[in-house]
N, C-alpha and C positions, 0 to 999 in steps of 0.2 A: 459330678462332672462326667461328661461323656465326650465322644468324638466331636459332636457338633452342638453340644449343649453345656452350659448356657451359650447364648449367642456370642458373647464376648468371653475371652479367657477359657475357651473350651480346649480339650486335648489337642485337637488339630492345630489350633492357633499357637498353643504352647510349643508343640513339636517344631513347627515351622519357625517361630520367632527365636527359639533357642538352638535351632539346628540339631535336634536330638534324633538323628536318623539311625536306626539299627542297621547293622551290616546285612541283614536279611532283605533289605530293599534293593540291594545291588543286583542288577540283572546279569552281571558277569560272574556271579557267585553261584556255584552249584552246591548240592548238599554236602559233598565231601569237603569243599573249601570252607563252607560255613562252619563245619565242625572244627576244622583246623584253626580258623580265626577265633572261634569261641574258646577253644582249649588254650590259645595264646592270650586270653583275656582281651581280645579285641571284639567288643560288643557293639560299639557305636562307630559309625563311619569316621567320626572325628578321631577315634583311637588310632586310625591308620596314619595320622599325622604326628603322633607322639614320638615316633622313632624315625631315624634315617633309614633309607631303603635297605642297606645291608643288614641292619639290626632287625628290621621288619622281616626280611627274607629268612634270617636265621631263626626267628621265632616261629614262623608259619610253615617254613620248608616247602615252598612252592617254586615251580619254574619261574625265572625272572620275568618272562613274557606274560605269564598269567598274573603274577603279582602286579606288574606294571599296569595292566589293563584294569585291575581292581582299583588301584590307587588313582588312576586317571579318571575312572568313573566317579569315585568319591570326590575328587577335586572338582569335577563338573557340577556335582550336586551342591557342594559348598562354595562354588565359584572361587576356588583357590587356584593360583597359578603355580 
């Protein structure tokens, strides 16, 4: 199995159908923030939804404005309101 092989059930289709997006795809995330997220065991964009905002902020220790933009981008990717 590779990114586009086989034609059905390839990695690309599996990632999209299961919404398994790593936080590294977020455009609002720089290298420092990626490290903070990973140290807080937030690896997938869906991990951002496991915690309420105050708990998430406590774990990653980012300015609220920065964290809000990260969560907003993840919501757009997952089409979550």
